[in-house]
N, C-alpha and C positions, 0 to 999 in steps of 0.2 A: 468547439469549444474541444480537446480533448486533454481527459484527467487520469493519470497516475496514482493513488494510493501509497500512503508510504506506513504509516501507521495511524489505531483508533476503530473504530468503527461509523456505520451510522448507515442514514435511510431517503434511496434517492428515491424522489417520486417526480414523474411526469406528467405535464400539460392533460395527458389521454387517462390517466388516471391511472398509470404503473405502476407499480411500488417491484422494489428490488432492497431485499436487507443485505447489504455491502460491511463484507467484518475481513478483514483478508485481504490480500494482493491484490486487484485490479486495475483493469482497464474501462472509463468511460466515456464514452461521445453524444455532446449532446449537435447536431447541424443550426445555422443559425437559424435566429429569434424561433429556437426550440424553447417553452419555458423549462426550469424546475426546480427543486428544493429540494434543501437538504436538512435533513435532522437529525440534526451527534447525538452521539453516542454519551456516554459516562463517562466513556473513556476516551474522548479531544476526538481531536479528529486530526490529522495530516494528511494531505495529499497534492501533489505537484497537477496546478492547470495552464497547459497552454491552448491560448487565445488565437488567431489566426486567417487570413483574407480566404475566404478556395482559392482565389487567384495566383493566393503566389506561390499557391502548389502544384496548378499547370495543370492544362486542360484535359486532359489524359486522368493523371491522382483526382480528379474532382470529378468525374463518372466512373471509377470505382470504389468512394467512402460509401461509408452507411446511411442512408436517405432517412435515418431516424436515430432519436435515442437508443441509445443502448448501453450494454454490460458486458465485460465478460473478463473471465479468466484460463485461468490452466497453465502449462511448463514453458510449451513451446512463449507462448504468451506477453509473456510476463518477463521475459526472461529478456527479449527485442522490449518491451516499453521499459527497463530497467536500464537498456543501454542506453534508450530515446533519453531519457529525464539527464543520468548522465556529462547525456552531448547536448544537453539543453542547458547544461548548469555551466555549461565549459566558453569560457568569456572568449576564446580563444577556437573557437568549431565557426569550422566553412561552410556558411553556410547551401551553398550546393550538399553539402552530407546531410544541415539539418534536415534540408528539405527533400531527401533523398529518404532518411529513415524512415522520415513523419508522413510521408505516402503510400513506404511500404506497412507502415505498424496497420495506419487508415486501413489498407485496401485487404491486410491479413484480419483488420477485427470484423472486419464486413460480412466475410470470406469464414471464417470459425466458429459453430455453434457454440450455446451455453452450456458450459460443463453442465451434470446435473449432478445432488446433491450426494453421497454417496452414504450411506441408515450409521455408519460409524462415524459420521465427522461432526455429530453431535459430542461424543463420548469425544473423542479427540480435541474438537476449540475448548472442553469442560474440561479439559485433566492441562492447559497447556499455562494455565499460573500456576497448578501444586503440584506437576516434573521436575524434574530437571534435565531429563535426557529421555532420548529418541529410547531407551531399553525401558524405560522408567514408565513411559506411557504404553510401548507393548506390552510392560507387563503385565502395566490394572487391566491392559484390553484383553488377553488370551491370543494376545498377534504374534507372528514372526514379527522380531527386528526388520528388517530388511524388507518384507510383503509391504510394512503399514507406511516405511521410506519412502520404495517409491509409490504406493496408489496418494499417498498423500500430496506430494511433488508436482503426482498427473493431474490431480484436481486443483491443486493451491500455487502454482508457479511459485511454492519454496520447501525448505524440507524441514520438519518438525524443531531439530535445534534451533534457525530458523526464526520460527513461532514461537516458542521459547522466549527467545532472544527479542521480539518485536511485544508480546505482552511484558517484556518485565520494563521492557524501554519507558512502554507506554503508560506505568505507573510512575516509572523514575522523573517523565516529562510534568505528570500534574502536579507533582510535590517541585519539585522546582521549580512551577511558576505559583505554587500555593501555598508554600515557606519556603521561608528562609536559614531552613537548616542548613550545615552541610555538605557538602557532595562525596565524601568518605559514605559520613550515615546513610544518604540518600540510598551511594553504589550498594551496600550493605545489606539492607534494610532491602529492594529491591531484587537480589539474587543474583549482582555482580560480585566476580572475584574482589575487584577493585575498580578504584577511584578512575584506575588508566583503565580496566575492563569499559565502565561507563561512557567515556568517553569514544575509546573506539567503535563502538556499535553504540552510539547515537552521530559518529558522524560518519561513520559507510552508512546507513537510512534515514537520516533527513540531511546530511549537510552540512551541521554544523557540528557545536559545542554544546556541551553541559552550560558552562557559562553563556556562552549565544541562546539559549531556551527558556535560560534563567530571566534575562535582559528581557524575553518578549510580555513576561507581563503584569509588564506597565501598557505597552501598549493597547493587550488585550483585555485589560482593564475594563474599560469601559461596556464591553461585549459580551462580560459575564453573568 
């Protein structure tokens, strides 16, 4: 199973006891038969999980994919993962193209080392819910905006402005599923310019509209 992160946070635990706190763009791979457990954080979780038969990829691809559960992040890998997620969501996608893109990502996943957490990362993550721009985060940390933008994107695979929008969307999704308040009110409360802004960000990150997310509340209620 190949999992591509969208929003939220969770702790991934494998059958051998290894754990990782995943809060931001990442890719997780579990080989066939590998047991795992996801402990979802307070901001919820949404991810795209692709389950496939290794024979579908072909013999050569099977030799290059990871042999055990692994998780990775970082700019080059996440750019490719997001492209693959869009391809998998496209009903008209060519199967050969899907197979090649999936195989390529798995190969990169197996060859990519896990990026270490920078010493300033915790401070940036804390400020995502408070600041409204990259410049504001950089000012609070007494860093140059250009340097911080480059360093954060290299580590996370997304820009700080994207991370701020992601965090705002997480708060909006909680309210959409937990209240009946008007969309315009939720948008303003969560830091979006207006309801249209919320619609665009939600569609871009989740592939669905805020109304679609609200309708899903009834399906999720038994698991709350």
